[in-house]
N, C-alpha and C positions, 0 to 999 in steps of 0.2 A: 870619692877615689882620687887621688887628683891628677894633673892634668894629661901627665907621662907615662900615669899606667891605663888610664882612658887612651891616649894615645897606643898603648902594648899592648889595649885585650883589640884596638883593632887590627895592629894590624898582622895580632894573629887569627884574627878570626878570618883576613882576608888570607890570609896565608893557609887556616886549613880549610875554606871554602874553593881555589885553588885547583886542590889536588883532591877533594872529596864528591862524591856523587853526587852530593846534594843541590838541589837548583837551589836559584842563587838570584834575585833580582834586584832592577835600580829604579827606579821612578825615573824617567824621563827630565819629568823638570830639576829631578839632584844632580847630573850631568851639570848643567849649567852655574848653580849654587858652589860644588865642588870646586870647575875650573874658575868661578868667579874669586873665591876665596884662595886659593892654593896657588893660581898661574903670577901672582904678585908676590909672591916669595919665590914659587921653580921659576918660574916663565916658564909662557905658553908652547911652546916646543915641547918641555918636561911635561909638561900639566897636562896635555895630549896625547902625547906615547901613555903615558899612565892610563888615560881615560881607551884606548885603544888597548893596552895589554889590560882592562882590566875587563873590557867586554871581550874579550874570549875562553873566564871563566862565571860570569853576570852576566845576564839578561837582560833588556828594559821592557820590561811589562809593559803588556799589552795594553794598553789602555785607550779608551773614544769620546768621545762626545753622552754614553751614554754612562760612563766611570766621572765625570767629570759633574754627568749632573747628581750622581749617586752622592760627594764627595759637602753638594752645597746642603745636602737632609741632615750631615753629620751634625750631632747636637755638639762642633769641638767651639773653640775659642778661638784656633788661628789654621788660617784657612787653606793655608799650606800646611800640616801635618792631615787639615781632610785629606787632598792630594794623596799626600802618601797612602795613608790608607785606601782609601780610592781602588788606588795601582795594588795595591798588596791584595786586596780585594783581586781584581781583573786576572793575578795570576795563579790567583788560588795560593796566597802564603798561608805559610801555620803563624807566623810570628812577624813582627817587624823591628829591625834591628836600629836601637837612635842613644843616642848619648839624653837624653828629653823622656824619661820617663813618663815625668808625669804632666804632661801634652798630652800623653793619648788614653788618659781614666777611663775616658769615655768612649775607647776605640773598641764596637766590635772579633776586631782583632789585638791576641794580645802583642807589647810591648816589651822592650828588654832591653838591655843593655846589650853591651857586644860580650865586657865579660862575666855575665846572663846569661847569651845565645853559646857561649863557649864550653862551659857546663850541659848543655840541652846538646847541642852537638859531638860529646865528648873533646878531650883531647890527647 
């Protein structure tokens, strides 16, 4: 899928989640990554405003020391991905939405792209 289609699928998924009764979570550390990547293009004020709006319909996964310890036991090459899995586990997630599904092959929680997630929750 080309980058514009991936962005469109991600935006559509967020739009769906905003009006859905389904629960959605984000890992705490993902917010800092988002800000780091987006702020240079959009500015710190707009980025923080987006985060504020996002948290009106997406909750931060309730992770703790046990979650971090769990992440260290996962057979994953990228520790940040293992932290994502631990956050998903902590909030009881059914799936992980990511652009990088391949890195989650060893995840006990299935991972899918935003486009795939749209088919699961319905368009």
